N, CA, C and O atoms as CSV, one atom per row, in Angstrom:
chain,resi,resn,atom,element,x,y,z
A,1,MET,N,N,17.678,8.743,-12.696
A,1,MET,CA,C,16.250,8.700,-12.997
A,1,MET,C,C,15.508,8.092,-11.815
A,1,MET,O,O,15.905,7.037,-11.320
A,2,PRO,N,N,14.427,8.743,-11.347
A,2,PRO,CA,C,13.699,8.224,-10.193
A,2,PRO,C,C,13.036,6.889,-10.510
A,2,PRO,O,O,12.666,6.609,-11.650
A,3,GLU,N,N,12.898,6.089,-9.481
A,3,GLU,CA,C,12.255,4.785,-9.630
A,3,GLU,C,C,10.761,4.966,-9.869
A,3,GLU,O,O,10.143,5.878,-9.319
A,4,ALA,N,N,10.188,4.100,-10.684
A,4,ALA,CA,C,8.762,4.191,-11.013
A,4,ALA,C,C,7.978,3.083,-10.321
A,4,ALA,O,O,8.481,1.977,-10.124
A,5,LEU,N,N,6.764,3.390,-9.965
A,5,LEU,CA,C,5.858,2.425,-9.368
A,5,LEU,C,C,5.344,1.488,-10.449
A,5,LEU,O,O,4.881,1.939,-11.497
A,6,HIS,N,N,5.423,0.188,-10.200
A,6,HIS,CA,C,4.850,-0.791,-11.123
A,6,HIS,C,C,3.396,-1.004,-10.725
A,6,HIS,O,O,3.097,-1.229,-9.553
A,7,TYR,N,N,2.506,-0.936,-11.683
A,7,TYR,CA,C,1.085,-1.103,-11.406
A,7,TYR,C,C,0.384,-1.717,-12.615
A,7,TYR,O,O,0.935,-1.769,-13.714
A,8,THR,N,N,-0.838,-2.179,-12.386
A,8,THR,CA,C,-1.680,-2.727,-13.438
A,8,THR,C,C,-3.034,-2.044,-13.349
A,8,THR,O,O,-3.631,-1.989,-12.274
A,9,SER,N,N,-3.520,-1.527,-14.462
A,9,SER,CA,C,-4.863,-0.940,-14.494
A,9,SER,C,C,-5.879,-2.074,-14.503
A,9,SER,O,O,-5.710,-3.072,-15.204
A,10,LYS,N,N,-6.936,-1.906,-13.715
A,10,LYS,CA,C,-7.957,-2.952,-13.622
A,10,LYS,C,C,-9.292,-2.301,-13.293
A,10,LYS,O,O,-9.392,-1.535,-12.335
A,11,ASP,N,N,-10.309,-2.603,-14.079
A,11,ASP,CA,C,-11.660,-2.077,-13.854
A,11,ASP,C,C,-11.609,-0.567,-13.601
A,11,ASP,O,O,-11.181,0.194,-14.469
A,12,ASN,N,N,-12.036,-0.142,-12.435
A,12,ASN,CA,C,-12.069,1.289,-12.124
A,12,ASN,C,C,-10.967,1.688,-11.137
A,12,ASN,O,O,-11.155,2.588,-10.319
A,13,GLY,N,N,-9.828,1.016,-11.220
A,13,GLY,CA,C,-8.742,1.316,-10.295
A,13,GLY,C,C,-7.428,0.733,-10.768
A,13,GLY,O,O,-7.246,0.444,-11.950
A,14,ILE,N,N,-6.526,0.567,-9.836
A,14,ILE,CA,C,-5.216,0.001,-10.151
A,14,ILE,C,C,-4.827,-1.037,-9.102
A,14,ILE,O,O,-5.316,-1.023,-7.973
A,15,VAL,N,N,-3.942,-1.928,-9.507
A,15,VAL,CA,C,-3.381,-2.917,-8.597
A,15,VAL,C,C,-1.896,-2.601,-8.451
A,15,VAL,O,O,-1.174,-2.485,-9.441
A,16,ILE,N,N,-1.450,-2.461,-7.194
A,16,ILE,CA,C,-0.034,-2.202,-6.934
A,16,ILE,C,C,0.517,-3.309,-6.045
A,16,ILE,O,O,-0.227,-4.017,-5.366
A,17,THR,N,N,1.830,-3.440,-6.066
A,17,THR,CA,C,2.512,-4.371,-5.174
A,17,THR,C,C,3.043,-3.565,-4.002
A,17,THR,O,O,3.683,-2.529,-4.182
A,18,VAL,N,N,2.767,-4.059,-2.790
A,18,VAL,CA,C,3.180,-3.363,-1.576
A,18,VAL,C,C,4.054,-4.287,-0.746
A,18,VAL,O,O,3.689,-5.434,-0.487
A,19,LYS,N,N,5.204,-3.784,-0.333
A,19,LYS,CA,C,6.090,-4.490,0.598
A,19,LYS,C,C,5.768,-3.933,1.979
A,19,LYS,O,O,5.963,-2.745,2.233
A,20,VAL,N,N,5.280,-4.784,2.863
A,20,VAL,CA,C,4.856,-4.353,4.195
A,20,VAL,C,C,5.881,-4.774,5.236
A,20,VAL,O,O,6.343,-5.915,5.254
A,21,VAL,N,N,6.227,-3.825,6.107
A,21,VAL,CA,C,7.140,-4.093,7.225
A,21,VAL,C,C,6.322,-3.883,8.501
A,21,VAL,O,O,6.162,-2.750,8.955
A,22,PRO,N,N,5.802,-4.974,9.084
A,22,PRO,CA,C,4.977,-4.848,10.284
A,22,PRO,C,C,5.814,-4.649,11.547
A,22,PRO,O,O,7.023,-4.882,11.550
A,23,GLY,N,N,5.152,-4.217,12.614
A,23,GLY,CA,C,5.817,-4.074,13.903
A,23,GLY,C,C,6.726,-2.868,14.008
A,23,GLY,O,O,7.610,-2.836,14.864
A,24,SER,N,N,6.529,-1.885,13.163
A,24,SER,CA,C,7.342,-0.671,13.202
A,24,SER,C,C,6.832,0.252,14.306
A,24,SER,O,O,5.740,0.050,14.838
A,25,SER,N,N,7.618,1.253,14.642
A,25,SER,CA,C,7.210,2.172,15.697
A,25,SER,C,C,6.040,3.047,15.277
A,25,SER,O,O,5.269,3.502,16.123
A,26,ARG,N,N,5.898,3.290,13.965
A,26,ARG,CA,C,4.756,4.048,13.449
A,26,ARG,C,C,4.496,3.645,12.009
A,26,ARG,O,O,5.368,3.100,11.332
A,27,SER,N,N,3.292,3.920,11.559
A,27,SER,CA,C,2.935,3.600,10.173
A,27,SER,C,C,3.365,4.750,9.273
A,27,SER,O,O,3.077,5.914,9.549
A,28,GLU,N,N,4.064,4.401,8.186
A,28,GLU,CA,C,4.543,5.424,7.258
A,28,GLU,C,C,4.948,4.793,5.933
A,28,GLU,O,O,5.258,3.604,5.859
A,29,VAL,N,N,4.937,5.623,4.884
A,29,VAL,CA,C,5.440,5.202,3.582
A,29,VAL,C,C,6.947,5.390,3.603
A,29,VAL,O,O,7.439,6.466,3.943
A,30,VAL,N,N,7.678,4.346,3.240
A,30,VAL,CA,C,9.138,4.428,3.175
A,30,VAL,C,C,9.564,4.947,1.811
A,30,VAL,O,O,10.529,5.704,1.702
A,31,GLY,N,N,8.843,4.539,0.769
A,31,GLY,CA,C,9.152,4.964,-0.592
A,31,GLY,C,C,8.945,3.809,-1.551
A,31,GLY,O,O,8.191,2.877,-1.272
A,32,LEU,N,N,9.619,3.883,-2.677
A,32,LEU,CA,C,9.533,2.815,-3.670
A,32,LEU,C,C,10.765,1.932,-3.560
A,32,LEU,O,O,11.877,2.414,-3.348
A,33,HIS,N,N,10.548,0.634,-3.709
A,33,HIS,CA,C,11.639,-0.333,-3.636
A,33,HIS,C,C,11.376,-1.407,-4.680
A,33,HIS,O,O,10.473,-2.226,-4.517
A,34,GLY,N,N,12.157,-1.407,-5.747
A,34,GLY,CA,C,11.971,-2.403,-6.801
A,34,GLY,C,C,10.621,-2.305,-7.480
A,34,GLY,O,O,10.057,-3.319,-7.892
A,35,GLY,N,N,10.095,-1.096,-7.601
A,35,GLY,CA,C,8.790,-0.900,-8.228
A,35,GLY,C,C,7.622,-1.124,-7.298
A,35,GLY,O,O,6.469,-0.944,-7.690
A,36,MET,N,N,7.911,-1.524,-6.047
A,36,MET,CA,C,6.870,-1.753,-5.045
A,36,MET,C,C,6.788,-0.548,-4.112
A,36,MET,O,O,7.784,0.136,-3.877
A,37,LEU,N,N,5.599,-0.299,-3.588
A,37,LEU,CA,C,5.426,0.700,-2.551
A,37,LEU,C,C,5.809,0.037,-1.235
A,37,LEU,O,O,5.234,-0.989,-0.871
A,38,LYS,N,N,6.766,0.607,-0.521
A,38,LYS,CA,C,7.199,0.036,0.754
A,38,LYS,C,C,6.568,0.832,1.883
A,38,LYS,O,O,6.724,2.050,1.971
A,39,VAL,N,N,5.843,0.108,2.759
A,39,VAL,CA,C,5.102,0.745,3.840
A,39,VAL,C,C,5.417,0.051,5.155
A,39,VAL,O,O,5.378,-1.176,5.249
A,40,LYS,N,N,5.731,0.854,6.175
A,40,LYS,CA,C,5.882,0.332,7.530
A,40,LYS,C,C,4.545,0.507,8.230
A,40,LYS,O,O,3.901,1.548,8.102
A,41,VAL,N,N,4.124,-0.526,8.978
A,41,VAL,CA,C,2.903,-0.409,9.779
A,41,VAL,C,C,3.217,-0.746,11.224
A,41,VAL,O,O,4.062,-1.595,11.509
A,42,ALA,N,N,2.520,-0.065,12.138
A,42,ALA,CA,C,2.787,-0.246,13.561
A,42,ALA,C,C,2.201,-1.551,14.102
A,42,ALA,O,O,2.620,-2.015,15.163
A,43,ALA,N,N,1.261,-2.138,13.410
A,43,ALA,CA,C,0.596,-3.350,13.883
A,43,ALA,C,C,1.496,-4.577,13.741
A,43,ALA,O,O,2.379,-4.639,12.886
A,44,ALA,N,N,1.234,-5.539,14.608
A,44,ALA,CA,C,1.977,-6.802,14.579
A,44,ALA,C,C,1.451,-7.699,13.460
A,44,ALA,O,O,0.284,-7.598,13.080
A,45,PRO,N,N,2.305,-8.577,12.932
A,45,PRO,CA,C,1.874,-9.480,11.853
A,45,PRO,C,C,1.155,-10.719,12.391
A,45,PRO,O,O,1.610,-11.847,12.197
A,46,GLU,N,N,0.039,-10.495,13.061
A,46,GLU,CA,C,-0.708,-11.626,13.617
A,46,GLU,C,C,-2.208,-11.405,13.445
A,46,GLU,O,O,-2.712,-10.299,13.642
A,47,LYS,N,N,-2.905,-12.460,13.079
A,47,LYS,CA,C,-4.362,-12.462,12.948
A,47,LYS,C,C,-4.885,-11.328,12.067
A,47,LYS,O,O,-5.957,-10.784,12.332
A,48,GLY,N,N,-4.137,-10.968,11.025
A,48,GLY,CA,C,-4.605,-9.967,10.080
A,48,GLY,C,C,-4.467,-8.521,10.541
A,48,GLY,O,O,-4.939,-7.610,9.861
A,49,LYS,N,N,-3.829,-8.300,11.683
A,49,LYS,CA,C,-3.704,-6.939,12.206
A,49,LYS,C,C,-2.885,-6.042,11.280
A,49,LYS,O,O,-3.249,-4.888,11.058
A,50,ALA,N,N,-1.793,-6.557,10.744
A,50,ALA,CA,C,-0.953,-5.751,9.841
A,50,ALA,C,C,-1.699,-5.453,8.541
A,50,ALA,O,O,-1.577,-4.352,8.003
A,51,ASN,N,N,-2.464,-6.408,8.032
A,51,ASN,CA,C,-3.256,-6.173,6.818
A,51,ASN,C,C,-4.290,-5.077,7.053
A,51,ASN,O,O,-4.458,-4.186,6.221
A,52,LYS,N,N,-4.977,-5.143,8.178
A,52,LYS,CA,C,-5.984,-4.138,8.513
A,52,LYS,C,C,-5.325,-2.763,8.642
A,52,LYS,O,O,-5.847,-1.769,8.137
A,53,ALA,N,N,-4.183,-2.715,9.317
A,53,ALA,CA,C,-3.469,-1.447,9.491
A,53,ALA,C,C,-3.008,-0.888,8.148
A,53,ALA,O,O,-3.048,0.324,7.934
A,54,LEU,N,N,-2.571,-1.764,7.244
A,54,LEU,CA,C,-2.145,-1.330,5.913
A,54,LEU,C,C,-3.306,-0.690,5.158
A,54,LEU,O,O,-3.160,0.392,4.588
A,55,VAL,N,N,-4.450,-1.353,5.155
A,55,VAL,CA,C,-5.629,-0.835,4.447
A,55,VAL,C,C,-6.046,0.514,5.044
A,55,VAL,O,O,-6.317,1.462,4.307
A,56,GLU,N,N,-6.097,0.599,6.374
A,56,GLU,CA,C,-6.491,1.851,7.026
A,56,GLU,C,C,-5.500,2.971,6.707
A,56,GLU,O,O,-5.906,4.096,6.417
A,57,PHE,N,N,-4.212,2.666,6.760
A,57,PHE,CA,C,-3.191,3.673,6.500
A,57,PHE,C,C,-3.244,4.171,5.053
A,57,PHE,O,O,-3.242,5.377,4.810
A,58,LEU,N,N,-3.292,3.242,4.095
A,58,LEU,CA,C,-3.323,3.644,2.686
A,58,LEU,C,C,-4.607,4.405,2.351
A,58,LEU,O,O,-4.572,5.370,1.588
A,59,ALA,N,N,-5.739,3.979,2.917
A,59,ALA,CA,C,-7.000,4.679,2.664
A,59,ALA,C,C,-6.905,6.130,3.133
A,59,ALA,O,O,-7.312,7.048,2.421
A,60,LYS,N,N,-6.371,6.325,4.320
A,60,LYS,CA,C,-6.236,7.685,4.853
A,60,LYS,C,C,-5.243,8.501,4.025
A,60,LYS,O,O,-5.517,9.654,3.692
A,61,ALA,N,N,-4.106,7.917,3.696
A,61,ALA,CA,C,-3.065,8.632,2.951
A,61,ALA,C,C,-3.526,9.020,1.554
A,61,ALA,O,O,-3.134,10.067,1.039
A,62,LEU,N,N,-4.364,8.175,0.931
A,62,LEU,CA,C,-4.815,8.414,-0.441
A,62,LEU,C,C,-6.214,9.034,-0.505
A,62,LEU,O,O,-6.764,9.213,-1.592
A,63,HIS,N,N,-6.789,9.363,0.659
A,63,HIS,CA,C,-8.116,9.971,0.743
A,63,HIS,C,C,-9.173,9.092,0.078
A,63,HIS,O,O,-10.007,9.562,-0.697
A,64,LEU,N,N,-9.112,7.793,0.408
A,64,LEU,CA,C,-10.081,6.814,-0.093
A,64,LEU,C,C,-10.835,6.208,1.085
A,64,LEU,O,O,-10.417,6.342,2.235
A,65,LYS,N,N,-11.940,5.548,0.794
A,65,LYS,CA,C,-12.641,4.776,1.819
A,65,LYS,C,C,-11.909,3.451,1.982
A,65,LYS,O,O,-11.308,2.949,1.033
A,66,LYS,N,N,-11.959,2.887,3.179
A,66,LYS,CA,C,-11.325,1.577,3.397
A,66,LYS,C,C,-11.922,0.528,2.472
A,66,LYS,O,O,-11.238,-0.416,2.076
A,67,THR,N,N,-13.196,0.690,2.125
A,67,THR,CA,C,-13.851,-0.276,1.238
A,67,THR,C,C,-13.369,-0.162,-0.203
A,67,THR,O,O,-13.661,-1.033,-1.022
A,68,ASP,N,N,-12.627,0.911,-0.524
A,68,ASP,CA,C,-12.063,1.073,-1.870
A,68,ASP,C,C,-10.760,0.288,-2.042
A,68,ASP,O,O,-10.233,0.198,-3.150
A,69,LEU,N,N,-10.246,-0.274,-0.958
A,69,LEU,CA,C,-8.997,-1.030,-1.004
A,69,LEU,C,C,-9.262,-2.494,-0.718
A,69,LEU,O,O,-10.103,-2.838,0.113
A,70,GLU,N,N,-8.532,-3.353,-1.416
A,70,GLU,CA,C,-8.659,-4.795,-1.178
A,70,GLU,C,C,-7.318,-5.462,-1.403
A,70,GLU,O,O,-6.692,-5.285,-2.449
A,71,ILE,N,N,-6.881,-6.226,-0.422
A,71,ILE,CA,C,-5.673,-7.038,-0.604
A,71,ILE,C,C,-6.106,-8.255,-1.403
A,71,ILE,O,O,-6.900,-9.070,-0.932
A,72,THR,N,N,-5.573,-8.373,-2.628
A,72,THR,CA,C,-6.016,-9.447,-3.516
A,72,THR,C,C,-5.081,-10.653,-3.497
A,72,THR,O,O,-5.474,-11.742,-3.914
A,73,ALA,N,N,-3.857,-10.474,-3.022
A,73,ALA,CA,C,-2.903,-11.587,-2.930
A,73,ALA,C,C,-1.866,-11.250,-1.873
A,73,ALA,O,O,-1.551,-10.082,-1.644
A,74,GLY,N,N,-1.337,-12.289,-1.229
A,74,GLY,CA,C,-0.278,-12.101,-0.248
A,74,GLY,C,C,-0.777,-11.831,1.154
A,74,GLY,O,O,-0.105,-11.151,1.930
A,75,HIS,N,N,-1.942,-12.351,1.492
A,75,HIS,CA,C,-2.523,-12.088,2.818
A,75,HIS,C,C,-1.593,-12.464,3.967
A,75,HIS,O,O,-1.606,-11.807,5.008
A,76,THR,N,N,-0.791,-13.504,3.797
A,76,THR,CA,C,0.103,-13.927,4.880
A,76,THR,C,C,1.573,-13.671,4.550
A,76,THR,O,O,2.462,-14.146,5.257
A,77,ALA,N,N,1.827,-12.929,3.485
A,77,ALA,CA,C,3.211,-12.628,3.073
A,77,ALA,C,C,3.497,-11.141,3.271
A,77,ALA,O,O,2.579,-10.340,3.448
A,78,SER,N,N,4.761,-10.788,3.240
A,78,SER,CA,C,5.121,-9.379,3.387
A,78,SER,C,C,4.934,-8.609,2.083
A,78,SER,O,O,4.827,-7.382,2.103
A,79,VAL,N,N,4.893,-9.311,0.952
A,79,VAL,CA,C,4.644,-8.666,-0.344
A,79,VAL,C,C,3.204,-8.974,-0.744
A,79,VAL,O,O,2.812,-10.134,-0.868
A,80,LYS,N,N,2.430,-7.915,-0.941
A,80,LYS,CA,C,1.000,-8.057,-1.203
A,80,LYS,C,C,0.605,-7.348,-2.495
A,80,LYS,O,O,1.262,-6.397,-2.918
A,81,GLN,N,N,-0.458,-7.815,-3.105
A,81,GLN,CA,C,-1.090,-7.135,-4.232
A,81,GLN,C,C,-2.309,-6.426,-3.650
A,81,GLN,O,O,-3.142,-7.046,-2.989
A,82,VAL,N,N,-2.406,-5.119,-3.902
A,82,VAL,CA,C,-3.510,-4.340,-3.346
A,82,VAL,C,C,-4.243,-3.638,-4.476
A,82,VAL,O,O,-3.637,-2.929,-5.280
A,83,PHE,N,N,-5.571,-3.846,-4.528
A,83,PHE,CA,C,-6.414,-3.163,-5.498
A,83,PHE,C,C,-6.916,-1.879,-4.864
A,83,PHE,O,O,-7.427,-1.880,-3.744
A,84,LEU,N,N,-6.762,-0.773,-5.605
A,84,LEU,CA,C,-7.187,0.540,-5.127
A,84,LEU,C,C,-8.237,1.085,-6.098
A,84,LEU,O,O,-7.898,1.511,-7.202
A,85,ALA,N,N,-9.496,1.072,-5.695
A,85,ALA,CA,C,-10.571,1.575,-6.549
A,85,ALA,C,C,-10.549,3.101,-6.544
A,85,ALA,O,O,-10.555,3.727,-5.484
A,86,GLY,N,N,-10.523,3.681,-7.716
A,86,GLY,CA,C,-10.575,5.127,-7.837
A,86,GLY,C,C,-9.276,5.849,-7.534
A,86,GLY,O,O,-9.258,7.078,-7.464
A,87,ALA,N,N,-8.196,5.118,-7.353
A,87,ALA,CA,C,-6.909,5.753,-7.045
A,87,ALA,C,C,-6.134,6.014,-8.326
A,87,ALA,O,O,-6.342,5.354,-9.344
A,88,SER,N,N,-5.246,6.980,-8.256
A,88,SER,CA,C,-4.390,7.274,-9.404
A,88,SER,C,C,-2.940,7.000,-9.053
A,88,SER,O,O,-2.545,7.062,-7.889
A,89,VAL,N,N,-2.163,6.699,-10.065
A,89,VAL,CA,C,-0.734,6.471,-9.869
A,89,VAL,C,C,-0.090,7.753,-9.352
A,89,VAL,O,O,0.808,7.699,-8.512
A,90,ASP,N,N,-0.536,8.893,-9.841
A,90,ASP,CA,C,0.009,10.178,-9.391
A,90,ASP,C,C,-0.182,10.359,-7.882
A,90,ASP,O,O,0.719,10.850,-7.201
A,91,ALA,N,N,-1.335,9.972,-7.359
A,91,ALA,CA,C,-1.600,10.112,-5.926
A,91,ALA,C,C,-0.670,9.221,-5.109
A,91,ALA,O,O,-0.181,9.624,-4.054
A,92,ILE,N,N,-0.430,8.011,-5.602
A,92,ILE,CA,C,0.467,7.090,-4.890
A,92,ILE,C,C,1.897,7.617,-4.923
A,92,ILE,O,O,2.595,7.602,-3.909
A,93,GLU,N,N,2.328,8.081,-6.090
A,93,GLU,CA,C,3.684,8.628,-6.188
A,93,GLU,C,C,3.826,9.886,-5.333
A,93,GLU,O,O,4.914,10.161,-4.828
A,94,ALA,N,N,2.743,10.659,-5.160
A,94,ALA,CA,C,2.788,11.855,-4.325
A,94,ALA,C,C,3.023,11.505,-2.860
A,94,ALA,O,O,3.761,12.213,-2.175
A,95,ILE,N,N,2.407,10.418,-2.359
A,95,ILE,CA,C,2.642,10.057,-0.961
A,95,ILE,C,C,4.051,9.537,-0.751
A,95,ILE,O,O,4.569,9.582,0.364
A,96,CYS,N,N,4.681,9.039,-1.822
A,96,CYS,CA,C,6.078,8.617,-1.728
A,96,CYS,C,C,6.988,9.831,-1.571
A,96,CYS,O,O,7.962,9.794,-0.820
A,97,LYS,N,N,6.666,10.887,-2.274
A,97,LYS,CA,C,7.494,12.102,-2.237
A,97,LYS,C,C,7.293,12.899,-0.957
A,97,LYS,O,O,8.189,13.624,-0.524
A,98,ASN,N,N,6.101,12.764,-0.343
A,98,ASN,CA,C,5.797,13.524,0.868
A,98,ASN,C,C,6.136,12.772,2.142
A,98,ASN,O,O,5.721,13.172,3.230
A,99,LYS,N,N,6.878,11.701,2.019
A,99,LYS,CA,C,7.206,10.882,3.199
A,99,LYS,C,C,8.089,11.611,4.165
A,99,LYS,O,O,8.453,11.062,5.205
């Protein structure tokens, strides 16, 4: 049975847990890991660069505006809570399959 994304519905969007691997050669979705979306980003983990790269990458991949995404917890950790306004679980699972 395929792994499922763990999420929480909130207001007009969803909150997901993202495991970020900064300093990779390119930004890409790795897949699901323990119910978390695992994403590699090319930016270094310094001065918020990896967080900015994560928001930009997810916004582009999910066809959202950068302002529709907000890191709500884990700003300095590799595991973050990200609020996605107007996003669907199906869209997130689709980017996992198209990796």
